[in-house]
LUMNUPA-541020 format. One line per field, with one value per residue: residue number from 1; residue in three letters; chain; y, z, x of N, C-alpha, C, O in turn. Coordinates in nm, 3 decimals. Atoms other than C-alpha are relative to their C-alpha. Example, Ala and Ser with C-alpha at 12.3 -4.5 7.8 and 13.67 -1.06 7.14 Angstrom:
2
n [1/2]
res [ALA/SER]
chain [A/A]
n.py [-0.119/-0.119]
n.pz [0.000/-0.006]
n.px [0.089/-0.082]
ca.py [-0.450/-0.106]
ca.pz [0.780/0.714]
ca.px [1.230/1.367]
c.py [0.120/0.109]
c.pz [0.000/0.073]
c.px [0.090/-0.077]
o.py [0.118/0.220]
o.pz [0.066/0.090]
o.px [0.194/-0.026]
***
This chain:
194
n [1/2/3/4/5/6/7/8/9/10/11/12/13/14/15/16/17/18/19/20/21/22/23/24/25/26/27/28/29/30/31/32/33/34/35/36/37/38/39/40/41/42/43/44/45/46/47/48/49/50/51/52/53/54/55/56/57/58/59/60/61/62/63/64/65/66/67/68/69/70/71/72/73/74/75/76/77/78/79/80/81/82/83/84/85/86/87/88/89/90/91/92/93/94/95/96/97/98/99/100/101/102/103/104/105/106/107/108/109/110/111/112/113/114/115/116/117/118/119/120/121/122/123/124/125/126/127/128/129/130/131/132/133/134/135/136/137/138/139/140/141/142/143/144/145/146/147/148/149/150/151/152/153/154/155/156/157/158/159/160/161/162/163/164/165/166/167/168/169/170/171/172/173/174/175/176/177/178/179/180/181/182/183/184/185/186/187/188/189/190/191/192/193/194]
res [UNK/UNK/UNK/UNK/UNK/UNK/UNK/UNK/UNK/UNK/UNK/UNK/UNK/UNK/UNK/UNK/UNK/UNK/UNK/UNK/UNK/UNK/UNK/UNK/UNK/UNK/UNK/UNK/UNK/UNK/UNK/UNK/UNK/UNK/UNK/UNK/UNK/UNK/UNK/UNK/UNK/UNK/UNK/UNK/UNK/UNK/UNK/UNK/UNK/UNK/UNK/UNK/UNK/UNK/UNK/UNK/UNK/UNK/UNK/UNK/UNK/UNK/UNK/UNK/UNK/UNK/UNK/UNK/UNK/UNK/UNK/UNK/UNK/UNK/UNK/UNK/UNK/UNK/UNK/UNK/UNK/UNK/UNK/UNK/UNK/UNK/UNK/UNK/UNK/UNK/UNK/UNK/UNK/UNK/UNK/UNK/UNK/UNK/UNK/UNK/UNK/UNK/UNK/UNK/UNK/UNK/UNK/UNK/UNK/UNK/UNK/UNK/UNK/UNK/UNK/UNK/UNK/UNK/UNK/UNK/UNK/UNK/UNK/UNK/UNK/UNK/UNK/UNK/UNK/UNK/UNK/UNK/UNK/UNK/UNK/UNK/UNK/UNK/UNK/UNK/UNK/UNK/UNK/UNK/UNK/UNK/UNK/UNK/UNK/UNK/UNK/UNK/UNK/UNK/UNK/UNK/UNK/UNK/UNK/UNK/UNK/UNK/UNK/UNK/UNK/UNK/UNK/UNK/UNK/UNK/UNK/UNK/UNK/UNK/UNK/UNK/UNK/UNK/UNK/UNK/UNK/UNK/UNK/UNK/UNK/UNK/UNK/UNK/UNK/UNK/UNK/UNK/UNK/UNK]
chain [A/A/A/A/A/A/A/A/A/A/A/A/A/A/A/A/A/A/A/A/A/A/A/A/A/A/A/A/A/A/A/A/A/A/A/A/A/A/A/A/A/A/A/A/A/A/A/A/A/A/A/A/A/A/A/A/A/A/A/A/A/A/A/A/A/A/A/A/A/A/A/A/A/A/A/A/A/A/A/A/A/A/A/A/A/A/A/A/A/A/A/A/A/A/A/A/A/A/A/A/A/A/A/A/A/A/A/A/A/A/A/A/A/A/A/A/A/A/A/A/A/A/A/A/A/A/A/A/A/A/A/A/A/A/A/A/A/A/A/A/A/A/A/A/A/A/A/A/A/A/A/A/A/A/A/A/A/A/A/A/A/A/A/A/A/A/A/A/A/A/A/A/A/A/A/A/A/A/A/A/A/A/A/A/A/A/A/A/A/A/A/A/A/A]
n.py [0.023/0.131/-0.005/-0.045/0.179/0.143/0.006/-0.013/0.129/0.141/0.055/-0.058/-0.061/-0.123/-0.096/0.010/-0.098/-0.217/-0.040/-0.045/-0.080/-0.099/0.042/-0.058/-0.135/-0.072/-0.002/-0.127/-0.126/0.002/-0.010/-0.203/-0.152/0.021/-0.060/-0.145/-0.007/-0.025/0.115/0.110/0.007/-0.064/0.155/0.119/0.074/0.044/0.050/-0.053/0.062/-0.079/-0.120/0.083/0.114/0.051/0.116/0.036/-0.013/0.095/0.175/-0.002/-0.083/0.186/0.075/-0.059/0.036/0.114/0.063/0.053/0.018/-0.032/0.024/0.027/-0.099/-0.032/0.025/-0.028/-0.165/-0.018/0.037/-0.128/-0.115/0.026/0.083/-0.050/-0.114/0.067/0.072/0.236/0.071/-0.016/0.065/0.106/0.106/-0.106/-0.122/0.063/0.022/-0.119/0.093/0.080/-0.040/-0.094/0.023/0.118/-0.085/-0.024/0.125/0.061/-0.123/-0.007/0.113/-0.059/-0.073/0.062/0.047/-0.012/-0.088/-0.080/0.088/-0.074/-0.024/-0.043/-0.094/-0.082/-0.109/0.034/0.053/0.122/-0.066/-0.032/0.160/0.027/-0.094/0.067/0.125/-0.068/-0.010/0.131/0.034/-0.066/-0.059/0.156/-0.022/-0.043/0.036/0.096/0.018/-0.010/0.110/0.078/-0.054/-0.060/-0.106/-0.071/0.070/-0.030/-0.098/0.032/-0.036/-0.103/-0.012/0.083/-0.051/-0.085/-0.002/0.081/-0.147/-0.086/0.141/-0.056/-0.078/-0.093/0.098/-0.079/-0.138/0.127/0.040/-0.123/-0.076/0.081/-0.003/-0.085/0.053/0.143/-0.047/-0.121/0.105/0.020/-0.142/-0.054/0.143/0.039/-0.067/0.033]
n.pz [-0.129/0.017/-0.002/-0.141/-0.045/0.131/0.015/-0.186/0.005/-0.017/-0.149/-0.158/-0.079/0.067/-0.070/-0.091/-0.076/0.074/-0.083/-0.079/-0.016/0.003/-0.133/-0.129/0.050/-0.057/-0.120/0.013/-0.020/-0.107/-0.130/0.027/0.028/-0.174/-0.077/0.053/0.005/-0.148/-0.139/-0.044/-0.046/-0.137/-0.014/0.104/-0.011/0.097/0.037/0.028/0.158/0.132/0.089/0.134/-0.065/0.130/0.024/0.044/0.144/0.041/-0.002/0.123/0.170/0.047/0.052/0.077/0.119/-0.046/-0.006/-0.160/-0.048/-0.163/-0.171/-0.053/0.040/-0.116/-0.204/-0.097/-0.005/-0.058/-0.084/-0.040/-0.002/-0.148/-0.122/-0.045/-0.054/-0.120/-0.066/0.020/-0.058/-0.022/0.058/-0.080/0.094/0.040/0.091/0.124/0.039/0.045/0.105/0.126/0.087/0.034/0.180/0.125/0.090/0.129/0.171/0.042/0.111/0.117/0.022/-0.040/0.119/0.128/0.036/-0.023/0.045/0.092/-0.061/-0.032/0.022/0.103/-0.046/-0.003/0.042/-0.189/-0.065/-0.108/-0.136/-0.090/-0.129/-0.073/-0.180/-0.085/-0.063/-0.119/-0.131/-0.065/-0.139/-0.125/-0.104/-0.077/-0.140/-0.194/-0.055/-0.144/-0.064/-0.146/-0.128/-0.136/-0.109/-0.127/-0.009/-0.058/-0.069/-0.140/0.082/0.018/0.115/0.126/-0.026/0.175/0.121/0.035/-0.004/0.092/0.064/0.030/0.064/0.201/0.069/0.050/0.112/0.187/0.039/0.060/0.102/0.065/-0.004/0.089/0.103/0.142/0.047/0.083/0.107/0.132/-0.042/0.122/0.118/0.121/-0.010/0.148/0.117/0.034]
n.px [-0.062/-0.026/-0.157/-0.088/-0.033/-0.081/-0.110/-0.132/-0.078/0.059/-0.045/0.040/-0.072/-0.007/0.124/0.047/-0.122/0.113/0.137/-0.016/-0.062/0.176/0.122/-0.087/0.018/0.087/-0.046/-0.146/0.040/0.161/-0.045/-0.058/0.156/0.144/-0.077/-0.014/0.168/0.005/0.057/-0.110/-0.015/0.123/0.047/0.079/0.020/0.031/-0.135/-0.032/0.062/-0.106/0.083/-0.005/-0.020/-0.050/0.001/0.116/0.015/-0.195/0.012/0.070/-0.004/-0.056/0.112/0.025/-0.172/-0.066/0.151/0.025/-0.136/-0.003/-0.017/-0.086/-0.177/0.018/0.024/-0.119/-0.023/0.041/-0.030/-0.194/0.017/0.126/-0.025/-0.093/0.047/0.094/-0.068/0.010/0.127/0.063/0.081/0.078/0.067/0.217/-0.091/-0.058/0.117/0.107/-0.128/-0.011/0.210/-0.035/-0.088/0.113/0.168/-0.021/0.003/0.083/0.101/0.002/0.054/0.158/0.000/0.016/0.132/0.125/0.044/-0.123/-0.125/-0.057/-0.064/0.065/-0.004/-0.058/0.110/0.050/0.067/-0.098/-0.052/0.142/-0.015/-0.092/0.016/0.166/0.006/-0.022/0.055/0.094/-0.145/0.050/0.138/0.012/-0.121/0.042/0.135/-0.079/-0.110/0.089/0.082/-0.069/-0.170/-0.044/-0.028/0.185/0.043/0.095/0.092/0.181/0.023/-0.031/-0.196/-0.028/0.062/-0.080/-0.111/0.020/0.094/-0.138/-0.061/-0.040/-0.072/-0.179/-0.011/0.119/-0.052/-0.187/0.098/-0.053/-0.190/-0.085/0.028/0.011/-0.130/-0.029/0.010/-0.146/-0.135/-0.002/-0.002/-0.185/-0.129/0.040/0.006/-0.116]
ca.py [0.015/-0.343/-0.267/-0.164/-0.530/-0.742/-0.615/-0.609/-0.903/-1.261/-1.323/-1.356/-1.268/-0.927/-0.861/-0.947/-0.714/-0.364/-0.469/-0.479/-0.222/0.017/-0.115/-0.056/0.323/0.379/0.288/0.492/0.752/0.759/0.697/1.111/1.290/1.109/1.228/1.564/1.575/1.793/1.612/1.326/1.472/1.565/1.303/1.080/0.872/0.707/0.503/0.706/0.759/0.874/1.171/0.998/0.635/0.552/0.202/0.169/0.295/0.139/-0.228/-0.100/0.028/-0.319/-0.514/-0.378/-0.392/-0.763/-0.895/-1.210/-1.248/-1.010/-1.145/-1.329/-1.046/-0.847/-0.999/-1.063/-0.696/-0.612/-0.819/-0.677/-0.388/-0.425/-0.594/-0.298/-0.032/-0.194/-0.377/-0.763/-0.794/-0.681/-0.878/-1.097/-1.405/-1.087/-0.809/-1.099/-1.186/-0.851/-0.843/-1.023/-0.963/-0.642/-0.733/-1.026/-0.677/-0.537/-0.845/-0.920/-0.546/-0.557/-0.892/-0.744/-0.478/-0.678/-0.905/-0.645/-0.327/-0.214/-0.417/-0.231/-0.382/-0.351/-0.074/0.234/0.572/0.727/0.486/0.246/0.547/0.582/0.145/0.146/0.456/0.247/-0.076/0.126/0.230/-0.032/-0.233/0.048/0.049/-0.347/-0.338/-0.107/-0.236/-0.540/-0.395/-0.188/-0.454/-0.633/-0.488/-0.423/-0.071/-0.011/-0.264/-0.010/0.264/0.364/0.325/0.662/0.685/0.354/0.552/0.846/0.604/0.388/0.784/0.908/0.515/0.579/0.895/0.872/0.551/0.741/1.050/0.753/0.621/1.011/1.082/0.758/0.736/1.073/0.980/0.661/0.874/1.189/0.866/0.745/1.050/1.103/0.749/0.792/1.113/0.979]
ca.pz [-1.988/-2.189/-2.279/-1.972/-1.830/-2.124/-2.070/-1.714/-1.579/-1.571/-1.243/-0.965/-0.740/-0.939/-0.857/-0.575/-0.461/-0.668/-0.476/-0.181/-0.175/-0.324/-0.004/0.222/0.038/0.111/0.452/0.459/0.344/0.557/0.841/0.757/0.676/1.004/1.209/1.055/1.140/1.458/1.654/1.640/1.859/2.156/2.375/2.282/2.416/2.140/1.873/1.651/1.248/0.932/0.706/0.371/0.428/0.076/0.108/0.075/-0.286/-0.363/-0.310/-0.587/-0.842/-0.788/-0.808/-1.105/-1.290/-1.143/-1.106/-0.851/-0.863/-0.588/-0.325/-0.272/-0.412/-0.132/0.188/0.308/0.287/0.374/0.668/0.762/0.733/0.984/1.221/1.245/1.283/1.517/1.722/1.699/2.020/1.898/1.583/1.700/1.498/1.423/1.286/1.058/0.908/0.871/0.699/0.483/0.422/0.321/-0.044/-0.115/-0.107/-0.290/-0.581/-0.484/-0.585/-0.864/-0.946/-0.826/-1.122/-1.362/-1.355/-1.288/-1.489/-1.624/-1.568/-1.394/-1.514/-1.913/-1.911/-2.043/-2.091/-1.825/-1.832/-1.642/-1.432/-1.267/-1.208/-1.088/-0.765/-0.785/-0.721/-0.427/-0.300/-0.292/-0.135/0.149/0.222/0.290/0.447/0.742/0.783/0.952/1.019/1.252/1.383/1.492/1.539/1.795/1.727/1.797/2.067/2.328/2.092/2.102/1.823/1.671/1.741/1.497/1.246/1.262/1.242/0.975/0.789/0.827/0.726/0.366/0.339/0.404/0.190/-0.079/-0.048/-0.076/-0.358/-0.533/-0.453/-0.562/-0.866/-1.009/-0.949/-1.157/-1.410/-1.463/-1.362/-1.678/-1.861/-1.881/-1.898/-2.248/-2.357/-2.274]
ca.px [0.358/0.362/0.649/0.847/0.712/0.842/1.152/1.231/1.513/1.441/1.577/1.377/1.626/1.667/1.265/1.281/1.565/1.397/1.045/1.208/1.394/1.053/0.885/1.116/1.190/0.837/0.870/1.143/0.995/0.626/0.806/1.000/0.683/0.512/0.798/0.794/0.426/0.437/0.148/0.395/0.529/0.197/0.128/-0.076/-0.316/-0.436/-0.232/-0.081/-0.202/0.022/-0.161/0.020/0.024/0.309/0.363/-0.058/0.009/0.420/0.226/-0.077/0.102/0.384/0.004/-0.075/0.322/0.345/-0.039/-0.036/0.331/0.326/0.251/0.511/0.801/0.619/0.538/0.878/0.968/0.690/0.666/1.050/0.907/0.597/0.794/1.085/0.832/0.586/0.852/0.971/0.739/0.459/0.465/0.202/0.002/-0.337/-0.070/0.099/-0.242/-0.358/0.011/-0.053/-0.501/-0.269/-0.106/-0.449/-0.744/-0.521/-0.523/-0.852/-0.995/-0.824/-1.010/-1.337/-1.307/-1.219/-1.500/-1.733/-1.664/-1.252/-0.926/-0.688/-0.407/-0.555/-0.629/-0.481/-0.543/-0.697/-0.963/-0.613/-0.539/-0.922/-0.916/-0.600/-0.671/-1.066/-0.871/-0.664/-0.949/-1.140/-0.826/-0.828/-1.185/-1.140/-0.803/-0.932/-1.228/-1.006/-0.787/-1.032/-1.220/-0.950/-0.610/-0.483/-0.421/-0.834/-0.876/-0.957/-1.150/-1.500/-1.694/-1.664/-1.267/-1.317/-1.487/-1.261/-0.943/-1.118/-1.239/-0.816/-0.639/-0.803/-0.755/-0.377/-0.421/-0.600/-0.323/0.015/-0.234/-0.163/0.199/0.318/0.123/0.177/0.552/0.585/0.356/0.627/0.943/0.806/0.742/1.097/1.226/1.028/1.188/1.541]
c.py [-0.135/-0.028/0.004/-0.147/-0.097/-0.028/0.059/-0.182/-0.107/-0.079/-0.015/0.087/0.144/0.082/0.060/0.120/0.171/-0.016/0.046/0.122/0.112/-0.022/0.043/0.137/0.042/0.004/0.071/0.177/0.107/0.056/0.167/0.094/-0.025/0.033/0.131/0.073/0.104/-0.034/-0.094/0.006/0.041/-0.083/-0.033/-0.142/-0.131/-0.049/0.105/-0.021/0.085/0.053/-0.093/-0.113/-0.089/-0.146/-0.065/0.014/-0.028/-0.169/0.041/-0.003/-0.152/-0.100/-0.010/0.000/-0.228/-0.109/-0.094/-0.014/0.145/0.039/-0.052/0.070/0.036/0.024/-0.041/0.099/0.051/0.005/0.006/0.089/0.037/0.035/0.096/0.154/-0.018/-0.071/-0.106/-0.026/0.048/-0.057/-0.160/-0.078/0.102/0.062/-0.102/-0.004/0.119/0.097/0.020/0.005/0.167/0.004/-0.137/0.117/0.054/-0.059/-0.014/0.146/-0.032/-0.094/0.002/0.076/-0.051/-0.076/0.078/0.159/0.012/-0.107/0.083/0.028/-0.043/0.089/0.106/0.149/0.039/-0.061/-0.137/0.115/-0.048/-0.158/-0.045/0.071/-0.122/-0.126/0.079/0.049/-0.090/-0.110/0.047/0.014/-0.097/0.030/0.023/-0.013/-0.116/0.032/0.133/-0.088/-0.056/0.040/0.059/0.078/0.067/-0.053/0.099/0.138/-0.003/-0.028/0.053/0.033/-0.124/0.072/0.106/-0.088/-0.116/0.154/0.065/-0.148/0.014/0.062/-0.018/-0.184/0.125/0.059/-0.062/-0.013/0.097/-0.011/-0.145/-0.029/0.094/-0.039/-0.109/0.095/0.133/-0.088/-0.030/0.076/0.021/-0.063/0.035/0.114/-0.016/-0.096]
c.pz [-0.065/0.011/0.064/0.030/-0.074/0.012/0.114/0.102/0.028/0.069/0.043/0.119/0.016/0.052/0.108/0.108/-0.012/0.131/0.137/0.047/-0.018/0.089/0.108/-0.036/0.056/0.155/0.050/0.014/0.063/0.125/0.014/0.061/0.156/0.106/-0.017/0.046/0.109/0.108/0.013/0.133/0.202/0.039/-0.010/0.091/-0.034/-0.094/-0.091/-0.182/-0.083/-0.136/-0.112/0.048/-0.184/-0.003/-0.058/-0.238/-0.104/-0.014/-0.119/-0.102/0.014/-0.067/-0.145/-0.139/0.066/0.007/0.119/0.050/0.186/0.082/0.076/-0.005/0.108/0.148/0.044/0.003/0.075/0.160/0.149/0.049/0.170/0.178/0.038/0.034/0.111/0.108/-0.050/0.127/-0.054/-0.188/-0.006/-0.160/-0.082/-0.063/-0.111/-0.107/-0.040/-0.118/-0.164/-0.062/-0.059/-0.187/-0.033/0.021/-0.083/-0.150/0.013/-0.055/-0.133/-0.118/-0.020/-0.134/-0.083/-0.017/-0.023/-0.154/-0.064/0.102/0.024/-0.089/-0.188/-0.054/-0.009/-0.008/0.149/0.063/0.108/0.086/0.076/0.035/0.068/0.128/-0.018/0.079/0.142/0.081/0.051/0.102/0.142/0.040/0.110/0.037/0.131/0.004/0.089/-0.004/0.135/0.092/0.020/-0.023/0.068/0.082/0.069/0.057/0.084/-0.055/-0.004/-0.182/-0.131/0.039/-0.100/-0.096/-0.027/0.011/-0.134/-0.147/-0.070/-0.032/-0.136/0.003/-0.014/-0.101/-0.149/-0.029/-0.116/-0.116/-0.058/-0.011/-0.040/-0.155/-0.095/-0.011/-0.098/-0.114/-0.073/0.014/-0.143/-0.092/-0.053/-0.004/-0.157/-0.066/0.013/-0.109]
c.px [0.043/0.125/0.101/-0.028/0.058/0.152/0.150/0.109/-0.050/-0.010/-0.078/0.033/0.006/-0.162/0.017/0.055/-0.067/-0.148/0.001/0.038/-0.103/-0.092/0.034/0.042/-0.165/-0.114/0.073/-0.107/-0.165/0.075/0.137/-0.072/-0.050/0.117/0.102/-0.139/0.058/-0.123/0.094/0.073/-0.028/-0.011/-0.082/-0.110/-0.098/0.079/0.030/-0.059/0.047/-0.096/0.039/0.108/0.064/-0.005/-0.156/0.042/0.113/-0.129/-0.126/0.056/0.078/-0.097/0.061/0.086/-0.024/-0.131/0.031/0.120/-0.010/-0.023/0.138/0.122/-0.098/0.019/0.141/0.012/-0.058/-0.053/0.114/-0.026/-0.052/0.085/0.161/-0.035/-0.082/0.092/-0.009/-0.093/-0.102/-0.066/-0.058/-0.071/-0.112/0.116/0.121/-0.105/-0.038/0.121/-0.054/-0.187/0.058/0.013/-0.147/-0.046/0.059/0.002/-0.131/-0.102/0.029/-0.008/-0.125/0.017/0.084/-0.092/-0.079/0.006/0.162/0.138/0.158/0.190/0.058/0.046/0.098/0.009/-0.013/-0.092/0.102/-0.005/-0.162/-0.022/0.108/-0.026/-0.202/0.055/0.069/-0.050/-0.022/0.069/-0.038/-0.070/-0.006/0.085/-0.026/-0.035/0.120/0.123/-0.057/-0.069/0.075/0.153/0.042/0.003/-0.135/0.009/-0.067/-0.078/-0.109/-0.042/0.035/0.132/-0.002/0.000/0.086/0.114/0.025/0.014/0.184/0.083/-0.023/-0.029/0.147/0.046/0.036/0.141/0.180/-0.015/0.066/0.111/0.053/-0.005/0.025/0.176/0.014/-0.065/0.139/0.137/-0.037/-0.015/0.152/0.078/-0.085/0.062/0.229/0.071]
o.py [-0.178/-0.102/-0.055/-0.231/-0.200/-0.130/0.099/-0.291/-0.101/-0.184/0.088/0.176/0.202/0.193/0.179/0.170/0.266/0.069/0.130/0.169/0.179/0.018/0.108/0.193/0.132/0.060/0.130/0.262/0.225/0.167/0.192/0.180/0.052/0.017/0.163/0.193/0.082/-0.029/-0.091/-0.094/0.062/-0.180/0.047/-0.248/-0.209/-0.005/0.190/-0.127/0.205/-0.022/-0.181/-0.110/-0.165/-0.186/-0.154/-0.059/-0.020/-0.235/-0.043/-0.045/-0.251/-0.161/-0.066/-0.012/-0.295/-0.229/-0.045/-0.023/0.142/0.144/-0.005/0.039/-0.066/0.101/0.018/0.129/0.094/0.105/0.004/0.119/0.077/0.108/0.039/0.244/0.059/-0.091/-0.160/-0.120/0.082/-0.043/-0.269/-0.035/0.062/-0.005/-0.045/0.060/0.122/0.147/0.088/-0.007/0.238/0.073/-0.185/0.161/0.062/-0.001/-0.031/0.146/-0.068/-0.087/-0.059/-0.007/0.037/-0.045/0.041/0.176/-0.011/-0.146/0.107/0.128/-0.083/0.105/0.109/0.171/-0.006/-0.047/-0.220/0.084/-0.157/-0.185/-0.142/0.001/-0.155/-0.168/0.081/0.071/-0.137/-0.133/-0.014/0.083/-0.089/0.124/-0.047/0.062/-0.094/-0.038/0.149/-0.089/-0.106/-0.027/0.183/0.074/0.161/-0.042/0.081/0.209/-0.104/-0.010/0.012/0.147/-0.115/0.075/0.109/-0.019/-0.166/0.132/0.111/-0.090/0.028/0.039/0.031/-0.228/0.174/0.021/-0.039/0.033/0.066/-0.029/-0.132/-0.051/0.077/-0.063/-0.051/0.122/0.155/-0.019/0.020/0.051/0.043/-0.037/-0.030/0.118/0.037/-0.103]
o.pz [-0.016/0.076/0.017/0.001/-0.031/-0.011/0.135/0.108/0.102/0.066/0.014/0.174/0.124/0.103/0.139/0.211/0.058/0.214/0.189/0.146/0.081/0.079/0.194/0.073/0.139/0.185/0.154/0.093/0.057/0.177/0.113/0.149/0.242/0.212/0.019/0.030/0.130/0.229/0.125/0.202/0.301/-0.038/-0.073/0.113/0.041/-0.078/-0.071/-0.234/-0.068/-0.216/-0.138/0.097/-0.252/-0.083/-0.144/-0.336/-0.226/-0.118/-0.208/-0.208/-0.037/-0.170/-0.186/-0.257/-0.020/-0.013/0.229/0.171/0.309/0.146/0.176/0.061/0.166/0.234/0.150/0.079/0.180/0.225/0.272/0.159/0.278/0.277/0.111/0.080/0.206/0.201/-0.116/0.108/0.058/-0.238/-0.035/-0.275/-0.180/-0.159/-0.184/-0.207/-0.137/-0.225/-0.266/-0.177/-0.097/-0.275/-0.146/-0.086/-0.195/-0.258/-0.098/-0.131/-0.214/-0.225/-0.105/-0.225/-0.136/-0.122/-0.109/-0.231/-0.184/0.219/-0.070/-0.121/-0.221/-0.104/0.076/-0.033/0.259/0.184/0.182/0.198/0.133/0.152/0.143/0.229/0.083/0.182/0.233/0.195/0.161/0.219/0.224/0.142/0.228/0.115/0.232/0.099/0.202/-0.012/0.246/0.214/0.129/0.032/0.067/0.205/0.149/0.034/0.121/0.038/-0.031/-0.283/-0.242/0.085/-0.204/-0.165/-0.146/0.082/-0.180/-0.255/-0.181/-0.102/-0.222/-0.043/-0.103/-0.144/-0.238/-0.133/-0.213/-0.191/-0.082/-0.123/-0.120/-0.226/-0.217/-0.120/-0.179/-0.199/-0.178/-0.027/-0.225/-0.205/-0.157/0.005/-0.240/-0.188/-0.056/-0.114]
o.px [0.148/0.199/0.198/0.056/0.111/0.217/0.264/0.053/-0.148/-0.074/-0.140/-0.032/-0.007/-0.176/0.004/0.010/-0.102/-0.177/-0.073/-0.017/-0.132/-0.208/-0.026/0.029/-0.176/-0.219/0.044/-0.146/-0.200/0.081/0.205/-0.069/-0.093/0.057/0.215/-0.163/0.177/-0.105/0.146/0.093/0.042/-0.018/-0.150/-0.052/-0.156/0.193/-0.056/-0.091/0.026/-0.151/-0.044/0.221/-0.004/-0.090/-0.158/0.026/0.103/-0.126/-0.111/0.008/0.027/-0.069/0.163/0.052/0.033/-0.111/0.057/0.140/-0.015/-0.009/0.191/0.221/-0.135/0.062/0.157/-0.080/-0.009/-0.084/0.112/0.019/-0.007/0.075/0.242/0.036/-0.070/0.014/-0.099/-0.171/-0.138/-0.178/-0.009/-0.064/-0.175/0.154/0.202/-0.073/-0.113/0.086/-0.066/-0.230/-0.035/-0.038/-0.152/-0.005/0.008/0.005/-0.181/-0.199/-0.057/0.053/-0.189/0.017/0.153/-0.148/-0.159/-0.089/0.146/0.151/0.234/0.255/0.170/0.158/0.188/-0.109/0.020/-0.114/0.050/-0.048/-0.163/-0.051/0.102/-0.023/-0.266/0.002/-0.014/-0.008/0.008/0.040/-0.107/-0.071/-0.038/0.071/-0.012/-0.061/0.165/0.224/-0.005/-0.083/0.051/0.240/0.039/-0.006/-0.145/0.129/-0.183/-0.115/-0.173/0.025/0.068/0.123/0.062/0.102/0.116/0.187/0.128/0.069/0.211/0.166/0.063/-0.141/0.216/0.153/0.105/0.195/0.251/0.072/0.183/0.159/0.146/0.092/0.021/0.229/0.086/0.020/0.200/0.230/0.041/0.025/0.215/0.198/-0.022/0.042/0.315/0.193]
***
């Protein structure tokens, strides 16, 4: 993978455009899958949840590729996507902080793993994949704890409902991570044969 990283164009605007397009595409696909879910159309009292959250997988993959540069590259696209999906009236400072914390928890997970056991950005093969998945898991656990604790979506929930929302959100993040990682592996494998 180091050869793919070193061959990327040097112009920062190119990276910003590609990263923004990938983040927005992951949100678009995620929302499309969400609208296909039959439970989406039933009246609800509680906030809706995604069963597959592709943006988490995309952010983890981009963090693996760009390192800490992912923060300024992903943040504008992520804030716009969240504002568009939630609606501008719900884009409060709290929501913006939670959005920033999603990226930061991913990068902090990479750093913690690098210092404790493995470097997902440097390890290759199965060890690298396990480290990448571990970074995605760790960041999902941390972010969703913040989201359930401080997010507007969970203010009216009981403790049991918050625990369920936490488990479902972590599960959706992990499914999204597996889908994005699988798609990236298939893409890289296909590119090697061209």
